N, C-alpha and C positions, 0 to 999 in steps of 0.2 A: 373410369380408368379400371382396369381389370383388377379384382380384388383375391388375395388369397384365401383359399378355403383352411379350415381351421386344422386339417391333418398336415397340410404343407407347412403351416407355421409352426407346427410343434416339431417337426422335422428339422425345420430350418433352425430353431431355437436350441437344438443339441449343440450344433456347431456355435452358435453365438455363445451359448454359457462357458464351452470350453475355452474360447478365445478370450471371453471377458475376465475368466479367472486368471489366465495368464499375463493380462493387460493390468490388472489390478494390482499383482505383486511387482509388475515391473514399475508402476508407477511408484508404489512405496518406496522402492530404491531410488528413483530417480528425483524425487520432490525436494528432498533435501540437497542433494547434488545439484541440482539447478542454481540455489543460492549461493553455493560454493564456487560454481563457475563465475557467477557475477562479480563476486568479491575478488577472487585472483585474476580475473582480466578486467580491470576497471575500465579500459577504454573500449572494450565491446560490452556491448548489452544483449543480455537474453531476456527478451519479453515473453511472458505467458500468454498466450491468445487462446482464448475460449473458441472452439470451433463447433457450431452446430451442424451436425450431419444433415443432409435432407433426405427423409426417408420417403420417398415417392411409393417404395411399393413393398414396404415392408413393416411390421407391427412397431408403433411408436414408443411403447413403453422401454423399449431396451436400449433407447438413445442414453448415453453415459458420457459427457462432455468431459475427454480427458486428453484431448490432443495439446500439444504446445510445441513452439517453434523451436529449432535450433537443438535437437535433442540427438543423442547419440544412434548410433545405426540400429540397434537394437529397438529404439523406439519406434524409428521410421519404419523397420520391418513389420512390427504391430500395428502400426497405424495403416498400413498399405494391407495387410492383412483384414483388418477389421473393415476398412472400406469396400475391400473385395467382396466380403461376405455381404455388407449392406446393399452392394449393386446388383447381386445375383438375382436372376429371374426365375419364375416357377419352373419352368423347362430343363434346368440345368441339372437336376439331379443332385441335390447338395448332400454329401455324406459328413459323417461327425468327423470332426479334427482333421479334415482337410489342410494342406499348405503346411509350410516350413515353420517348426516351431522356434519360438526366441531363444537366444541365448540364456542358460542358467544364470540366476542372479549369485553372487558371490557366497559359497557355505559358511556357515557359522563354526566355530570350534569352541572348546570348553576353556579356552587361556582365558584369564582375564587380566583387561589393562586397566589403565586409569579411567578409562571410558565407561567401564563395566560398573561404576559405582551406582547403587541402587538409592534412589531419593521416594520418599512418599509413599513408601508400600509396607510401613514397619509392621502393621497388624497383619498384613499377608503373608510377609517374611516369616514373622515367628509362628503363626499358623503353619504356613508350610515346612518349616525346620521341625516343629513337633511332630508333623505327619512323617518327616522324611525318617526320623530316628525313631519312631514308636513302631510297635509291634502291628501286624495286620490284624484289623479290628474283626473282620470276617472269616478269620481262620484260613485265609488263601496265602497260598506261599508267596504270592505277587500282587501288590496292588497298583493301580494306574491312577495318577492325579494330572488335570489338564490345566494349563493356564491359556486363557482365550482373551484376544485381543486384536485391535487392529494393527496394521504395519508401523513399526515406529513406537509401539506404546509400552516396550521394555519386556516382552515375554523373553527373550533370547537373554537378556542381563538377568533377569530373577533366575532363570535356569542355570547360568553360569554360576551365579551365587550359590546354589544349591548343590551342585556338583563341587565347588570347590569347597563349600562347608563340609561337605561329606567326607573329601579327602584329608582335611585337617583332623576330622574327629576319627579317621580310619574305622569308620563304621562298617563300610562295605568291604567283602574280598574283592570283588570284582566291579569294575565301571566301564561304562562305553558310552560316547558321544556321537549320534549319527544325525547329521543334517539330511533331513528326507528332502524336503523343498519339491521338485518338480514332479516325480513319479514314486509312488510306493509300490516298488518292485521287490517282489518276495525273495529273488536271488541275490540282488544286491545288496539288499540290507542284511541278510543273512550274512553274506561275506563280511561286510564292512564290522557288523557285531563282533564275528569272530578274531579279526583283525585288533579291535579296540580291546579286546579282553586278553590279548598276547596269544591267541591261538591260529595258527598258520592255516588259511582255510586251503582246500584241494583246489587243482587247476580246473577240475571239472564243474560245470554249471549244473551237475546232476541234485536236484533240490533234496532227495531222500539223504545222500551222502552228508550234504551241508547241515540239514537240520539234526541228524544223528550226531555228528561232531559237536553242534551248538548244544544240543541237549546234555552230552558228555561234559562239555568245558564247564558248563555253570551247576552241574548237578551238585546239590546239597551246599552250594555257594551263595552267600549273600550278595546279591547283584544290583546296583542301580544302572538303570539304563536311560538316557535322556534322547528323545526322538523330537529335535526341534524342527520347526517349521514345517509340520505336515498340513498341506492346504489343498493336494491334488485329489479331490473327491472321486474324480472320474476314476483313476486307477485303485480307489482305496473302496474296498467293500468288506463286509463282515466277514467273507470265506478267507480273503487276504490277511486281515488282522487275526483271525483265529488261528490261522496256519502258522503265522510269525510267532502267536503267543504259545503253541503247544510245546516247542521245546524248552521254553522259558519257564514253564511252570515246573522244571524240574529242578529251578533254584530253590536255596534254602527260605524258609519263611523270614518275613521281613525284608525281602526282595521288593524293590519299587521301580517303577517307570513313569517318568515326567514326560507330557507330551505338551508340545507350545503349537498353538494354532490359531487361525483368525477365525475359522468356522465351526460353530457351536456344535454342529451335527458330527464332526470327528471325534469330539469329547463323549458323546452318547456312543458313537459307534463302538469306542474303544473300551466302553463299560467303566469311566472314570468314577471313582467313588468321591471323588469331591472335584469342583471346577472353580476356579478362580478367574474371574472377568475383571480385566485390566481397564479400568477407565482412564480419564484424564488427570494427570496431577494437578494439586491444588495450586492456585497463584503464590503462595508461599514456598511451596516445595519445587515449582518450575523456576522461581526466581534464584532459590538456593541452589538449584542444580546448574544453571546458566551461569552464574558467578563464578562456580567452581572452575569453570573453563574458559570465561571468558576474560577475567581480571586476575592478576599476579596474586597467588596466595588467596584466592576466593574473595579478596577483598576489594569492594567497589568505593569506598570511602575515599580513596585517592583520586578517584575520577569523577566528580560531582557532574561535570557536564555531560557524562554519557550515561549515567544511572536512568535520568527519565526516558532517554531514547531507548536504552537496554529493556528496560520494562515494557516499553510499548512493542518491541520486538518480540519478547517473552509471550506478551498476549497473544499475538498472532500465531505462535506458535501451538495454541490452543491446548497444553499441556501434553504434548508429545515429547517423551524424554529424548528420541532419535534427534529429532529437529533442535532442542534445546542443546544438545553436546555438540552437535555439528555446528552449528551457528557461534556457540560459545567458543569453540576451537578457532573457528576461523577469523573471528573477531578479536582474538587474544592480541594479534601483533598491531592491531588497527587503534592508534591513540586519537586520530583526528575524528572530531565531531562529524565532519561532513561525509566520511565514509560510513560511519553508522547510519547516518541520516539515509544516504543512498539505498542501504540494506532494507531498512524500515520501510521506505517508500517504493519498493521494488514490486514491478509487476508480477514476479514470477510467484508472489502470494497468492494469486489467482489460482495457479495450478495446485498449489498446497490446499486451499480450502475445497476444491473437487475432492481430492483425495480424502477429506475429512467427511465425505458423505452428501454430496449436492449431484442431485438427479434432476435432470431437464427432459422432459418427452414432449417432442414436438409431433404434429401431424396424428393427433390421437384419433383423427376420423378413420385413420387407416386399420385401427384395431375392429373387427367386425362381429367377433364372437364373445360371448361372457366367458366360456372356458378359456378364452386366451387371457383375459384380464386375470381370472382365477390364478392361471399358471405363472403370472407374474410374481406371485406371492409375496406382495408389497408388506403385508401385515407382519412378516418375518424380518424384515429388512432394519433390525434394530439401531444399525449405524448410521441410517440415513437422517441428517440432519434439516436438510432444505429439499423440498419436492416442488417443482414446476409442471403443471399439467397443461399444454398449449394445443388448441385446435385450430385449423387454418381459418383465415377471415371467409366469412360468407357462406359456411356450412349450414345448410338446411336442417331443420328438426328431426330426428330420426329415433324412435323411442328405445332402439339397442343403446344408444349413448348414454341414456339415464343408468340403464343396467349396468353397463361396463364401468362407469364411473362410482357406482354403489359398491361395485366388487373389488375397486382398487384400495380398498380401506389400508391406510399406511399403519406403520407401528406407532404407538402411545409416544414413543421418545421423539418424534417429528416435530421441529422447532419453527421452521418457516414454510409456508403454504401459500402457493399462486395458482389460481385459477385463471385462464383467459379463453375467451371466444367459446364457451361451453356453449352447445347448442341446445341441451336438454331443457325441459320445463321445470325441472325442480332440483335442488341440489340435494347430494346424497345424503342418507341418514346419518354417516358417521360424522358429518360436517357439522361440528356444533357440540357433539357428544363430550362430556364433560370427563372422560377417560384420556382425553387428549390434554394430559394436564401439563405437558411441557412447552403447547403451542404458543409461541411469542408472538408471532408476525403473520399476518393473513392479507392478501391481495385479491380481490376479485374484480374483473375487468372484461367489457364487452361479452357480458352472458344475457344478450339482449331476449332471451326467451322466458327468464326467468320472472316471474311477477312477484315474488317474495324472497326476501332475505333469509339466511340460514339463521339458527337460533344460536347467536355467538355469546350472548350474555352471561353463558354459565360454564365458559373456559375460564380456569382459575387463573393461569398466568398470561392469558393474550393481554399485549401491551399495545401492538400497533395494528390498526385496522385501514386498509384502503379500498374503497369502492369508487369504481367510475365506470361511465358509460352502460349503466345498467338500464335501457331505455324502456324495460318491461316493467319497472318498479314504479308503481303511482303512489304507494303508500308504504311508510315504515310505521310499524306499531307492534304489538306484544309479541309477535312472531320473533322479532329480532332480539327481544330481551331475554325470551326463554319463559319458562314456566314458574319457577321457583326463587323469584325475586322478592326478597322481603327484607326487612331493617337488619336482620341478622346475618342473611346471606344477600348481600345487594347483587345487582347484575354489574357485568363488566368490573369485577373488584380490581383487576391489575391494569386495565387499560389507561394508557397514558396519551395516546394520539389517535383520532379519529378524523378521517377524511372523506368527504364526499366530493368528487367531481364529475361534470358534465353528465348530470342525471336530467334527461331531458324532459322526461313526463313525469317526474318526482312532483307531488302535490301537496302532501300531508305527512308531517311528522309527528305520530301520537306518541307522546313521551310516559313512558310505562315504568320508569325505574330511574336510578341515578347513576352517576358516572363518578365514584368519589375520588377516584385518582387521576381523572383526565385533565391534563396540563395543555394539550393543543387541540383544538378545533379548528378545521377547516371546512368550508362550503363554498365551492366554487362552480360556476356555470350550472346553476339548477333555475332556469327562468320561469317555471310554474310553481316554485315553492312558496306556500303562504303560510301564514298563522306565525307561531312563536317558537325560539329555540328552546332547549330544556332550561329550567329556570333555576336547578341547583347543581353547581359547577363549582364546587369548594375549592377546587384545586388549579382551576383553570390559569394559564398564564400567557396563552397566546391564542387569538381568535382572528381568524381571516376568513372575510365574508367577501365574496367578490362575484358581481355578475348574478345576483339573486334578487331582481327588483322589487318581488312582491313580499320578500322576508320582513317580518317584523322582529325588532328586538327591542321593544320598550320596556320589559319587566327583566332583563336579564340580570341576575343577580351575579356580579364578577367582584370576589374578593382580591385578588390578585394578577388582573389579566395584564398580559406583558405585551401583546400586539393587536390592535384593531385597525382594519381599513374601513374607512369611511367612505364609501363611493356615493352616499346622499345624505342628507341631513337626518340624522337620529336624534332622540331625547330620551329621557326617563331612566339612563342608566342608575343603578345604585352601586356604588363601589368606593374601595378605599383608596386604591392606588392601580398604577398601571404603568407598562414600561415603554409601549409604542403605539402611537395612533398613527394611521395614514390617512391624509385628506386629499382627496383628488376630485376633479371636477365639480368644486365645490364653489359656488359663485359667491354665497354671503353667509358668514358663521359668525354668531355673536357669541356663541358660549361653546366650550368644548363639552362634551358628554361626560368627561372624565379627566383625572388629573393625570397626565402622560409624562414618563421619564424619557420618552423619545417621540417626538412629532416628525412627520414626513409629509410634507406639503407638496402636492404634483398637481401640474396643468390647471394651476387656481388663476382665474383672471381678475381677481381682486387682492393680489398677494400683498399690496400696500395697506389695505385696510387690516389683514391678519397682522402685520408688523405693528401697526400702530395701537391696536386694541389692546386692553390690559388682560384679554385672554392668554396672552403666553407669559404673563406673570404669574409663574406655577415654578415648583421644584422640577423644573426640566433639565435635564442634562444633555441632550442631543438634540440638534434641530438639522434637518435636512431639507432644503427647498430645491425642487428638481422641475426643469421643464416649464418655467412659468415666465409670463413676459411682463414687463414693468412699463407703466404709461405715464407715471409721475414719480417725482421723489417724494418718499415718505416725509410727513411732517416730522416724524419721530421714529426711530426703531427702538420699539419696546421689548427687548430680549431680556429673559430673566438673567438675574443676577447669578445664579446657580449654573449656568450653560458652559459646559467644557467642550463640546465639539460642535462644529458649524460648517455644514458642507453646501455649498451653492453650485449646482450643476445644470448646464445646457439651459441657461436663462437668456432672454435677449434683453437688451438695454441695460445693462449693467451700471454704466456709468450714471443712472439715475438712482440707483440704490448706493453703490461701493463708497462714494464720498461721505455720504452721511452715516454709514457703518462704521467705518475708519475715524470718525469723529467721536463715537460714544465708546464709554469705559466698559471694557469686558473683565472684569476682576479674577475670573477664574477659568477663562478660555483656555484649553491646551492646544486643541487641534483646530485647524482653520484650511480649508481646501475651496478652490476655486475651478472647477473643472468644466471646460467647453465655455459657451456662451458668447455673445457679443457686447461691444460696447463702442461708444463713438470717441474716438481720440483722447483715451483716459490718461491722466498723469497721476500717478498714484504715490502718496507721500504720507506717510505716519511715523510716530514714534513708538517704539516698542514698550516701553515703560509706562508711558500714559496711558496706552491703548489697550495692550496686551500683555499685561506684567507677569503673566504665568505661560504665556504661549511658548510650547516646546517644538510644534510641527507646522510648518507654513507651505503651502503647496498651490502653486497656480499653474494649470496644465491647459493649453490650449484657448486660451483668452483672446479672441479677436480684438483688435483696436487698442489693445494696452501699449504705450509707447513709452513710457518712463515708469521706474520703480525706486524709490527712494525711502530707504527705512532707517531713520535717525535714532540718535541714544546718545545720552551724555557719556564722554570719555570715563572711563573707570567704575560705572555703574553696571552691576552684575544684571545678567538677563538668563533666563531659562530656556531661550531657543536652542535647540540641538539639531534640527535639520530644517532646511531650507530647498525647495526643489521649485524650479521654474522651467517648464517643458513646452515646447511647441507654440510660443508666442511669438509669430510670425511677425509682429508688428513693433515689437519691442527693440527700442533702439539703446537704451542707457539704463544700467542698473549701479547705484550706490548703496553699498553695505558697509558703511563705517563702524569701526569699533565694536563689532560682533563678536561675544564671545562663545561661538558655537561650534558644533563638532563636525555637522557635513553640509557643505552646498553643493548642489547638483544642478548643473544649468546645461540642456540639450536643445538641439533643434529651435534655435531663435535665428533664422537665417539672417535677419537684420540688425541683431545686435552689434553696436560698433565699439562699445566701450563698459569696461567694468571696473569698479573702484572698489576697492577693499582696504582703505587707508586704515590704520591703526587697529586693524582686527587680528583676534587671536583665533581664527580659523583653523581646525585641524585637519579637514578633510576637504578636496574641492576635485570636482569631476566637471569638465567643460568639453562638450561634445557638439559635432553638427552646427558650430557658429562661425562661418566662413570669414565674416567681415570683423570678428572680435580682436581688439586691441586690449591690452592691460593698461592701468592708469599709470601714470609715471612713477608711481612709487611700488611699483611691482607688485608682487605675490607678498602675502601675509608672511611674515617673519616666522612664525610659531608651526606654520604648516607642516605636517607628517606625511600625508599622502596628496599625491598630485596625479590626475591622469587628463591627458589632453589628445582627443580623438578629431581628427578631420577639420581642425582649425587652422586653415591655410596661413592667415596672416600672423596667426602666433609663432607659426614656424621659422619665420624670418627673424624673430626677435631672439637671435642667438644669445644677446646678453640678457638673459631672463635674471642673470644674478641669482641662481640657484645654489651657488656657492654659500651665498648669504643665509640659506635655509637650513641652519644646523639641526635641526629637529626632523628635518625629511628623512624617511626611511624607505618609502614606497613610490615609484615614479614610472607610470606608462606613458609611452606616447606612440600613438596610432594613426594612420590613415594621412590622407594628404602628403604633405611633406614632399611634393615632385622634385624640389630641388636639393633635397637631402641624400647626398651619395656617401658621406663617411658620417660616423656616428657612434660615440659621443665625442665631442671636441674637446681639446683639453682643457681643463678645470672648469668645465661645464658643470660636472654634477658633484655633489657634495660627498664627503667621505663617509658621512652617517647612513647613505644609502644601503638597505638590505634587501631590498627588490627591486629589479628592474625589469620591465617588460618592453620589449622593442616589436611594434606588429605593423603589419600593412605600410611599410615605406617601399614603395614601388620601384625606386632607383637606388637604394641603398646598396653599394655593393662590397664594402668593407667595414670591419668595426676599427675604430680609431685605437691602438694599443697605449697611446699617451693618455687618451681620455679615460681607459678603463684601469689604468696602474693605480691610480690614488682611491679606488673602491674596495679597500681594505676590510671592510665589512660586509660586503655584498655574500648574502648566502644564497638567492634565487636569481637566475638568469633565463629569461624566457625570451626566445625569438620567434616569431611567427609570422608567415605570411609576406616575406621579404623576397622576393623571386631572384633580383639578381645578387644576392649575398655571395661572395667567395671568402675562404681563410686563405689569403695567399701570402702573407707573411708570417715569419716564425713564432710560434708560441704566443698568439695573440692573447690567451686567457690566463698565462702562468701567473700573473700579479693576482689574480683573484684568490687571496690565500685563506678566505673563509668562505668559499662557494662550497654549497651542498646539494644543490638542484640544478640542472640543465635541462632545458626543453630546447629542441629545435625543430621546429613543425613546419611543414609546407614551404618550404624553401626549393622551388622546384628547380632551380639550376644548380643548386650547391653539388660539388663534384667530389670534394674532398675534405676531412677535418684533420688531415694530419698536421698541418700547421697551425692547428688551433692550440696545439700544448696541453691536450687532455691528461697526458701522463703526469705532468705537473701539478694537478689539483687533487692533493693528497686530502683535502677535506671533503672532495665530492662523494656523496652517498646515492643519487639518484641521476641517471642519463637517460632521457628519451628523446629518440628522433622517430620522427613519423612523418610519411608522406613526403619524402625527398626522393622523386624517382630518379635521378641522374646522381646520387651519391653513390660512390663506389669504394671510397677508401675512409676507413676510421681512425686508424692509428699504426704507428710503426713499431710501439712499445707497448709493454705490458701495463694496461689501465691500471690505477692506483688501487691498493687494498682495502682503501675506505669505500671502496663502490660495493652497494648493497644490492641495487637493481640496474639492470639494463634493458631497455625497451626498444625495439626496433621493428617499426612496421611500415608497410607500404613502402619499403624502399629496395627494390627486387636486385639491383646491382649489389648493394652492401650486404644485404642476406645471404647471397652466393658466398662472399667471402666469409660470412660468419656461421657457416654450417657447422651442426655439431661434429666435431672431431674430423671434419675433413677440410672445412674452409681454411683460407690462408691466414686468414687473422684471428681464427679460434684461440690459439694459445695465448693470445693476448687479454682475451676476456674469459677463458674458461674457469678461473678461481670465482667469478662472481656469484654470489650464492642463488639470486633470482634472474634470470635470462629468460626475456620473452622476444621471441624471433617470428615475425609475422602471426602474431597472436597466439602462438605455442609456445607453452611453458616449458622449459628445459631445467 
């Protein structure tokens, strides 16, 4: 591949730097707005996608991943511009500043709204106010103070506070607020200052006339000038600043200039006498600011279900006031826990974290000169939190690569570092230097030419190390720990997790120090590693050893290990307790090496012996048996009396185990799950109180050969069983669940299940799905049932006399799938008047709703109709008797043509109406929709959308009063 020469790279970088400055500012504005879009358009999702540019022919250190999908046109223009720069070749004659500039960001003003509250800056505020109202210490008529911080950190808010504080105190004769933003243009700035101080500027752009008028206007008057958002270093130089300052020096002593900027060099260029650098807000101040905007009166105590989610959202804002205010404001009207969780789990946080300072550099081999590396100026990038340096796979060693990495010394503020496929022979001198006092996480991978690891032991805050595929490393010794390890200054003082993986040639680990805080140690795929592990691991909680056949661990001192994988027999452990042991591929084991809380038995060909032996009679809480084969019935099942959780997964011949297991008493077992596996014609029957008196959750999933399940209990006896799930048991024919006072039964995909008996049951929630042969017992459904869902159970749909009227506690009912014979629903007297939520889904031949069947549903608050292709509303005011209805959703009814006969205007309690994917729907209403309606959402209904056009559509007048209208995903 043809390489760039140094001169060409430098020339190209001028253009890149200009474009990147614009892009960074645009991202500051867009990052928080992306989350707003996600909230306001709940049905459309905007995901942040990290895009790695393919730098085939340009220096790779410039790569900054900030492209996101579905952004506004300015973002698209900027992405196009950057991609064009990246793809240009040597011979194009690149010039600085080519291409069209992006639209400017929204300018700031001095006006203070509720969003301009300053939190967590008390000391800075006091110091700033004192400076603002003081005489100038150096005898100058005018002094400059700068506020430096990244986008969204509160610079403008602080300057607004100062500006308006000065107004209240009437300390200054003249005040001017100027948002500089994109370009520091002397003529425009001079005119704007004149306008701000009440002096009409001349129409001419003659700079001499402008400056003389400015000098005269401010002469002997105390001036406060705020220059907000100064960041275009390209157009700002010392000469421009000096020329602007010349007329301002005529102002009276005590005059002040406040400058806000993201770039420290701006503060230096303007000769600031003091500079305030805004960091992140503390967690306490972040929460206080968020609650001010997110909860009524700033009080979260009335919303206990939202507070823990809100605190996690606040953590993700990373102390940025702009993000905290924006999200707080947008969540103010959202009281549903689900809506807050959607924002917490949003992919858009990915783009937010990039703005906080994440830089990934790919194809590092394209950097061919040390001078290029120096010009990247990594050591001054103080806001850079995460750095990833990646070479392409298979690059051969070149001495220049060692020098290049040595010159890419990052700023000591760096927190996370990753180096992959580095082809050099040694790591750089700066890696392991104690000055990197904030480095928390380090990953080294596929650096196969390096024979030694860097001296990481002296990094004071390093918590996580992952080293993998370092094929050149044969020994790990004192070089890894550093040179100053002692009892007073131990190596790796903060390290919590250490992982070595796929170290194919690693043979020796010479332990030259301690790991006082190491909690997790993982060594995997190190086939040549011999000897012993470090002896003193006083804080170890999790030990993971896998595929290290020659490693010895007989003298390991583990005081509180949490996880240990035994791939072969070991002995001699000294320990007081542990939480997890994995036993796999072990044929005989007479004694466990330590006392576990969690035991995982995998692929054992003598699991019967393990269950029979007294080795399991420990204070064990959890046991998992996976992928084992049973060849005989155990003589006894010696499970510990402390066992709370038992899981049996993918085991064969379970008919040899389960009958014996279900005859034993398990006094404190709470969770029992059987997932997968096979058995021969098993009939499983047991008494809950006799066998599992404290069982809360019972699940059988995919057990082949299970034909009958009978759970018995004496009527009136209390049980703790809350959830029962039976899934994918294809041979199951009969289930009997009498007199169970439990919360939730979920039975689905049991294709041969023919009978379900729930006699005398106090079940509250039942879901039946994909059981095409199922019939109910003659006594019907449990009388206390509150929620019922029936999906694709064809035999049940023929039972029109379910006697649901008898279920006076039923509030939620869903019917969906199958039901080919149902054309009219619900029939008269089918549903009880207690119903509050009704969902009618995937009924292929449903052509009409029954007016008589709906009229008694006077408590119904939510009605959802989905995927009913033949549905029409052809009779008058079908829905008018639903006097309590608050929410109506009609989705994917592809042949529906009109809703005028539905009687929507009679629904005086309706608050939310959503109509989506009804392509033939043309008419909504002939009368004004009720005033109670707060939200109307119409999407993918092209014919109806024409009639609902803003101020133009024939039916716009019937909906124009609704506060929130979303048509085709556009908010009006």
